[in-house]
N, C-alpha and C positions, 0 to 999 in steps of 0.2 A: 704259152698261148700265142702264137704268132696274129701282129699284125696285115694289115693288107700290102705294106707296104716288105716285111718278110719275104707273105709266101710271094707273090710278083714276080720276088726276084730267083728264088725258090725256081720256079713254077719254067722262071727264062732257061736256069739253067735242066731245070727236068730235059726242055722240051730238045734238046739234045743229048742223052742218054740213050742209051737202045736199053729194055729193061731186061733184069737179073733171076727171076724167078716166075713160074708159072704157073698161074692157079688151076686145077681141074677136076673133072669130077670128085674125088677125094678129098675136093674141099681141105678147113685148113687144120693141118694135123700136126701133133707136137715134135714131127723134129723139123717141119715148117717153119714154126712161131720157132726153136729154135736155129735153126737156118737163118732166118730174119735179124732175129734181134741178133748176132753174130756179126752181118752185113753192114747188119745200122750200126753199129758203136766203130767202126770203120771210117764209110763211104757218107756216113750222115744227111742223105741223101737216099731213095733206094725206089726204083721202077717195076713196078712189080706188074702181068698182066693176068685178068681170070681169060680163062680159054673159055670158047663158045658148048663145048660138051660139061660147063658147068652150070650146074641151077643157081650160084650165090647173086644170090641182088648184090649187086659193087657196090653202092654207099655203106651195109649192113656188114659186105664184107672189112673195107677199110676201116671200118669204126671199128669189130672188131679187134683185127690186125695188132693197130697204134693200142689196143686199152693193151693190149694182153702183153709188149713188147714197150711200151713205154713212148709211143712220138704219137706226132699232130701228122695230122690227113692234109696233106699240102693240099691234093686237087684231086679225082675221081674226074675220069674223059673217055671218057667212049669204053673200052671196057682197060678202060685201066689203071692205075692207082702208083701212088706218089705218094710215099712219108718221109716224112723229115722228123730229125732225133738229135738233137751236142753229144757229142759227146765232147765232156770236160773236161779231161784229162786233153787231149789231142786235136781243137775244134782243125777241122775241114774248110768247109760251111761258113762256121757263124761267124770268120774275122772279117769276109765279108758280106755279113747281114748289118 
């Protein structure tokens, strides 16, 4: 679980990064979850865009994905989701927190 200071630091980092995944009308698929899991293992922090044609609720979608990949929801803002999961073997961001 992230405290407010860590969350603020992660938000600052995320504001400078681009979304690397998009969720469309197909919603959350097993393939998407696997890809997110693989990428978050390496990057630790990922940003996802939920497209306008998706009928997903942003907060519910963020919670569901985070639960499936074992990550923390850093923030949901507009149609963007930011997730964080520390890589215990090769930490990238966690050294800065």
